[in-house]
Each structure stands twice: as C-alpha cells, then as structure tokens.
N, C-alpha and C positions, 0 to 999 in steps of 0.2 A: 345723203341719209346716214351710212355706214357711222359716218363722225359724228353725228350728232348720239344715233345707237352707244357706242364708245363714250360719248359724254354725260351719260344718263346714268351708264351702269358705273363710269367713276365715281360720279354725284351719289349714286347709295349706296356705296364702298366706305366714305369718308363721313356721310352724314349717318349714316347706323349708329354712333357714340350721340347724343344729346347733351350738349355743355352742360345741362341744368341738371343735369340726374346722376348719381356714382353710376361709376361701371360695375359691371354682373355679379366680379368675386363681391363688391362692398356692397350690393343687394341681398347676398347671400348670409350677410352677418347678419342679427336680433341686434334692432335700437334696441336699449331699455334705460328706463330712469330709477334701477333701483339703489337704493340706498339703505347699505350695513347698518343695523339697529343695535348700538351697545350698552351691555346695561351699565349700571352707576357701581363704578369701584365698592368692595367691601370695606368700610370703616369698622364694624363693632355689630355684632347680634348680642343677644342674650339668650340663656334657658333656665327656667330653673326648674326645678323637682320637687316630687311632694315631699313633707317630713316624712316621709317612711327611707329615701333615700338615703345608703349610708357609704355605698363602692360604687364608682364608676366603672365598668369593667371594658367598654368599650366605646368609639365614636367611627360612626359611619358619615361619608362626606360625598352628597349626590352631586355631580358635576357632567357640565354638556361641554363636549369636544367642539371640534374646531369643522369638523361634518356633520353637526348636530345628533351624536348620537347618546344618548346618556348611559352613564358608567359610574361604578360605584367603588370607594377604597377607602376599607375600615384602619384603625389601631387599637393595638390592645392595652391597657391601660391597667387594670388591679391595683388602684389607688383610692383610701381612703377618702369623702368629701364632707362638707358642710353645707348642709340641703340651703342654710337660710342665706349662702351666697350665692349667687348664677352663677352659670357654665358659661365663659368668652368664648365670643369665635370671631377672631381677628389676625390680622395680616400682619401687626403691629407687635410686634412679641415682645419687644422691654417692657411698653406700655403695660399691659395684663400682666406681666412679672412683678411691675414693680408696683401695681395695684393693691395684686394679692399678698407680696410681702410686705406691705403698708399695714392691711387691715387685719393680717396675721400678727403683728408687732404692737397694735393698739389692742386689741385684743389684750395678750400679755400681760401690757403697763397696767391693763385695767385693774384694779384695786376694789374689795368689795363695798357695796353699797347698801347702806341700811335699807331693806325692806320696809320692815313693819317691824314692833315690839309690843308685848303684853303682861311686860312689869316679870312674870318666871318665864319666859320663851323670848328669843330675839332671832330674828331672819335677816341674811346677810344672802344678796346677791353676788356672782362673778360669772358673767359668761354661760355655760352651762353648770354650773355650780353654787347650789345652796349650805351656805352655814348658818346651823340652828347651834345657837348658844342657852344653853340650856341644864339647870342639874335634873330637870325630871327624868327619867330611864323610860325609853324607847323598847314597845310592848310587843310592835307589831306594824310590819308596813308592806303594803301590797299597790296592785294599779289597776286603776278603772280605766275606761274608755269610753270614746265619744263624748265629752271631750275627755284627752288623755290628762289624766293624774294621779297623783302619790298620795296614796293615804296613810298617815303615820300615827300611830293611840299610845301618847305619854300617859305614866301615871302618875295621877296627882288628884284630890278631891276638890274640887272647885265648883263652885255656883255660876259661871259665868255665864253671860248670855250669848248666842250665836255672834260670831265674830267675822266679818268680810272686809280685806283689803285688794283693791287693786291696783297694777302696777302703775304709773303716772307715766312711764314710757315705754317704748320699747326694750321688753323683755320676752325671754326664752317664757321665766316665771311669771304667767299670767293673773292669776291670781290665789290667795291664801285665805280659808274658812276657816274657823276653830270654831267647835261645838262641844258641849260636857255632855260625858254620861260616869253611872255610877262607877266611882273608881276609876275615872281615867279621863282623857280629853280627847278630842280627834281633831287633828291637822290636814285640809284637803289642800294641794297644794295640783291647781291648775296648768299643765304647761300647751306651749301654744305651735307644740304636733305630736309626734309619734317619737318617742324613744324610750330604752328599756334604763335601766337606773340603779347604781350599787348604792347602799349608805355604809359610811365609815365612821367609826367612834373615834372621839376626839377629847381630850382633857377638857374642854368648854362647854362639850356635847356632841354634834352629829355633823356628819359632812356627805351631802346628798349629792353627787355625780352625774350627770344623761351623758347617754355613748348610743 
C-alpha cells in the first residue's frame, strides 16, 4: 500500500508540466502580433507664400521621436525670397540647389519681351521689370490696391479711345489699360500680386522696377 502511494506521488510531481503548453515562465510573457507602421520616406514637399511675402525669417519643423513624443526645431534664416517660387522641403539637398540655381540663371538670361505698343508708347517686360519707351513726360505715378496696379500719367494731347491689353502668357504684369484725359493720358499697369515699385528715367523712357 505504501509503495502504491509513493508511485502516485512521484507521478504527480513529474506530470505537473503539460508537454502541450509552455512552462510558467513563458506563460508570464504576453504574446502580441503588433507591427510597427513606418511613415513613407520624405521626397519633397512644397509651401507657397502669399504675394506680400518678401523675406523668410525662420523655418520650424515639428517631428516625432522614437518614443512617440512630439518636438520642434527651428532655424533662423533672414533671407530675401521671391514669392513666385515655392519653398521646398527635401532631404535631397543637391537636387533642390540645382533647381533653384537653374531658375535664377533662366531669369537672368531672359531678355525684355514686347508687351504692347500704341505708336507713341511701347511696353516691354522682363520678370519684375517693365521698360516703357516714350518721349512723353511722366507727370506722376501712384499705387492702387485690390487688385494691385501702378498708375502712370503721361503728358500728351490725344483722343485715343480706351485701350486694354492682357498678357498672353504667365507674366507678373497682367494687364495694361490706357485712357485719355485733358492734357494727359493714363496708363494703368495691373500686377499679379502685392509689390512696392520704383521708376527710373532712362534715355528712351522709363524703367518700372517691382520690389
């Protein structure tokens, strides 16, 4: 009888671990099927600014750390910009530099293109500059908004009817309107955005430069 009890006790000791289940230490480890989701690699993002923008002061990047926390980092720039060109955000530095350099070189090589002519006055444009060839004296000029347009009055007696010429392709100078008044005629130059301007007198007329 004693031998039988010893055999049952020994059997219970060796049979407490089921071969079809992991041991206790493994049961304490949670089993999950969680997969890490990785965001797509940054190629290039663009940011367009309004026509009133002239300088970029700084850039701030908001990013996520490995532990999931959100942080920010800024860099001060203090650079002049051309609002017509978008701001590029990219990790391909060489490509961005090459694209911007090519755009700048293209603008420098561009020659003045004839916009329109009325016989006694001719308009040429090149990027942010308009050349006005005329022998008529500029009496005054001023700026109007909504839309932004430069108004120039030239001395001449003429009975010219109202004249309107729109740009055929992409141009900072969108439209020129000419109307006559007693003793002078008025030229209204409509722009594609907000600008300051200066007018320089030249041997053949005037040069309107946008800033």
